[in-house]
Steps between C-alpha positions, in 0.01 A plus 500: 500500500185479288168335588251414226172459689180319400658357186303241305735212418473228236544164681669332204764775498553517877711264712460401866191712558148365462278805545362713217579839653819606670728768633836464326806643674794602283838564657763630261495292182322199648156387610540463876155387615158406368237531773117496512344826382490785751724317746827689449584821681855628469576848633655733244451251215362632173151351462307468174143368509431267205130440564333402171834425338688180419865456595700246301859423408649722234444377147791334322542558125673192362601618151543854373746721314570835665715596202200478267201731499308395189625775271673442166773244570754658264460834680554328836813330369680828435406684818788555741552271797477796738155593368377140502617450859288794612203366304555154656478660843178681413343181362612303806335761720183484287482130585568567869218754526259230380609260772779305326764501773719244318563475125717266295658658194591238240682697234644846441759672285854527637417357847366831625244345736778328698618843616142615561432196720816571701396862556160385632659236723737755651216744574634760259163525326145383571378224275376144508745224577646409160620155402675528168673296235654793316548420133361181345719214378385379157620274225569688179151548359334697221365827635716526812617838376141627534564558872845650468725408792240304696660169395843350533540210259643158583522198269656210687497350851830677569365836385184461709711411803712811453195723445338373822821565692518850358147586619582357842815712507297814422256434785193345335245326724368276221622363170265563206533289184312496171370149433262559208419775256305801629176670404664843493811388313427549127710196407389270781257210484352464852450123480848418371787407736814704434730351764659154510430298813871463571531881493213542746644226721834681508333831588295343780806322638701823504213689663445229763871511581477866604152477652303684232160380375427485128204645310446400137286679241308207362177480300531162325417147610834326447696784656270496807583132548870578458476768769336263748757228429784748560351631826426853380330682788250711305374432149398841374173519303476118462233544235479196270460171687389143455388250764858391563598856595221509756603165647864608520401819686286298740795274585758776529587681822770711332338653192199732495308674221493879499220576253439853371158552344503880481720574196331287236155600619605865488648461152163374375286744698705806405679421170533862389861606459649162589732311263320259268696200623373561856140474380554205268667290769247600764217392271662157468589448864242666726240221502774244566637712783159530667445125466838436663431726798164328549685167499717620788187566703334171407813305601578696819845601374669773700556795270657840541345838421652741251405763245804551273456870575696721266407329176203728438432859595345559841571149627717593800285515812203375296493147639122512521506410130664164579274439799192557286628262233561223751159546660288569193674284238679224692239444771705565812326654801626839621646330808689247288663776298599689817665183631691472170620860527616471861548163667566301181741752355690527828544123508587467132749789516640357825440810711218356715713521814472879471176586318186352342276470806408706804703337777691607808867535416446558128580826330227761523445519124125549509214650302160624615190506280162667549268199493549128448727415204474127573129524412505766226817534294407855397574611858869480406446839336430647846844513660477674837856461627826324417772417750851409391724362776273657761496847344191654350570560132466863398614570146 
């Protein structure tokens, strides 16, 4: 048994406890009790004093790629699966050390993260909880070959149905689909839909049938509307919007935007060595992206939190870059971004019965910071301790 004494809690991220400071009792993998500070005395329990520190639910990364590390894509494509699996584990652990106790991987080569997630779930290795789609289902599109075996192509409702069933058969937690062109794809136009609505409907129907949620890569306006009409759970990036998109999001209780500000800002801030098409597309889209994220705030739309880690070097475990963008460019408060990265993501990813807040009975996936990250986002750099399923992370 573990007792975390004198912990400063964030009220908005704590359930069924109304005091600011607490003793938190952890028994096995779960939070057993939350009591007033200095009120718990359990013989033989391990006690850690958290005076001056903030205890909050573990961060949840809503969109990353453990099979990408920002190096030359063609070099990554030809590396062996065995090597990439070991690198995936290292990158997953890099995220965990920074407080990301859950990550959602939305695209790899050859479904390697499905096996990695299973190994974590079975306790074979220490890592964050991994929700994964495995490979991405895409219509035939110019530039798909740029990412090697990261895509499986489908070009009819029947083919999308079969591809969804195949990912379910292999053990995927999510279905990931390409809905528009991509910034990183040399042949892709981010604003242009590449999937027919009847194909997306078929994919969503097949996924619903086996209980899997759907995530769609989607930058453009018309494709965003298509995703909401089809009941897509998360609209990844959701960059180019009009007023109708905003109104549709406001009315929907099934579809949620998962914006990622980090990559395009990074491409512009550090263009050296990056492909020219990354920079050209980022120059066209960044202002529109920032405007869209501000619109989410102005219209009180629930959004997820994600970084697209893997698409540029050093991005894994570097979520502070996304937090800074949301605070400094989009106008969110530090507390609002922490809610997005914990409570919101848990609800959107449908894991809020287990994680996302500090609550008795929930999993003890927790992170401790020196200082008050809900007041100063830079405090997220000061990780004091991470707990995964009640165990102190030591990597």
